N, C-alpha and C positions, 0 to 999 in steps of 0.2 A: 404682421400687425401685432401690436403689445398689447396684452389683456392683464387687467390687475389680479392678482391671486389673492390681495387680501383686501379687506374692507376696515374700515375705521369706525369703531363704535364709540361716541363720545356722550357722556353724560356731563352733568353740571361740574363734576368733580375730577373725570378722569378719562382718560382716552386710552382705549383698547385696541389692538390690532388684532382680528380673527379673520384665519384663512378663508378663503373663498369656498374650499371644498368643506370645510366645517358649517358655514351659513347654508351650503345645499344639503348637508347632512340634518341639520336642524330643520330646514323647510320641509324636507321629505318626512321626517319623524310627523311633524305637524301636521302634513296632509294625512298620513295613514292612520292618525288619531281623529280624524275627521270623520271616520266611518265607523266610528264605535261607541256605545254607550260608557259612560263610567260607572264601573261595575260596584262602586262602593256607596251608589247614591240610588235614591229611592226610584228613580225612573228605570233601574236596571233591575234593583230586588224587591221591589213591590210584588212580583211573583216570579215564578220560575220560567225562563225563557221566552221573555218577550219578544214579539215581532216588531224589529226596526224597519221604519220606511223613511222615505224621503221626497221634497217636492223640487221643482226646478227652481224655485225662489230660495231654497236652500233652508227651508224648516224640515225638522225632523218628527216623528210621532213615535213612541214607544207604545205598542198595544199589546195589551195583558190579555189573558184568556177571560175574564169576567166582564170584558169591554171595557174597562178602563184605559185611558190613554193619556200619556203625558207629551205636550208640544213644546218645542224649543226651536233654537236656530243652531246652525252647526259650526264647528270650528271654522269652517271656512267664511261663513257669514260674519261671524265675529272677528275675524281677522280683518275683514273688508270694513267693517263698520269702524273700527279702532276702538279706543277706551270709552266705554259705555258711562254716561254721567246722569242718565235717568231712563227709568223703564214705566211706560204707561200699562198700568195692569188695569185688566177688566173688572174690577171688584164689584160695580154694580151691575155687572152682567151674569154673576154666580146665580145658578139656578135656571138660565135662560138658553133657549135653544139658540145653536150657533149653526151656519151652512158654512160650506166647503168655498174656501175663496174670500168669507168675509173676514175684514181686519178683527183681530182679536187683541192686538197691543201694538205699541211704537217703542222702537229705541232710539234714544238719542246719545249721540255720541261726540268726541271731540271732532271727527271728520265731517259726519252727516247723522241725518234722521231716517229712519226706515219703518215703514209698517210691517207687522207679522200677521201671516194669514192663516187661517184655520184650514189645515190638509182634508180635513173630513167634516160630515155633519157631526153633531151631538150636542150635547148639553155641559156647559162650564158647570163644574162642581168645586173647584178650588182654583187660586193662584198663590201664586209663590211669593209670598209676603217678605219674605228675605230680600228679594231685589228691592224693596221699598230704601232698605238701609245700605244694602250692600250691591249696586249696580253692577259692579265689576265682577260678580258672578258671571255674567254673561260672557266675559272675557277669560275669565280663569278656569271656568267647567261649564261651557254651554250646553255640553252633552250629560248634564249630571246635574248638580245642584244649580246649575242656572236654568233650570226648565221654567217655562213661563206659567201655563195654565195646565190643569190635570180636567179632562173631560170623561163624560159617558159617551161612548162611541155610539153613533146611529148604525146598527148592524146591516141596515138596509140602504145604507149610502153604496150606490152603485159606482162612485170614484174612488172606494178603496182600492180597486184595483188597479187603478191609474198611477198610485204611488209606485215609486222606485224603490228596488230592495237596494242593499247594500252595493252589490257588484254594478248595478245598472247606475245608481248615484256617483259611485267611483269613477266610472268611463264617463258620464256627464261632465264631472268636474275636472276629469283630465283632457277632454276634447272641447271644453268651452272656454269663453273669455268671460264668463259670469263671475 
């Protein structure tokens, strides 16, 4: 059986041939980055040692000791959506309580549109207004500067324990067709 060991990447001006093992390496690196926050962004350095959790819908939340959480989508979700063209932010919901599973945003892309759900109960205290002018942050830095909302987490939310840690989410992604 013949298998191609090269892929052709064509842009409007050039065609480049890339070895198949290089594509696999790039995909592996991208997959590994799915599981950690951008250390240079507010979602990571808002406080020391935030706890990172995931949902099976590919949202993440960084949970900080003061009960603040940042919510966004994973690299995996960002890749599946394609190039983001518009992010609907819940600006009108700032100061309002939200429940686990409620829609807090939606992302429109060249491929599709997708609702973003809150992984926990809490109160929306800020939205990432940078996404209004630069929806592409969802693609270039989904687990950093592409965060969507900042919330004050309801510490009595029993579903906090249902969220996946990094290892569980990694296993979930590797073993699913999601």
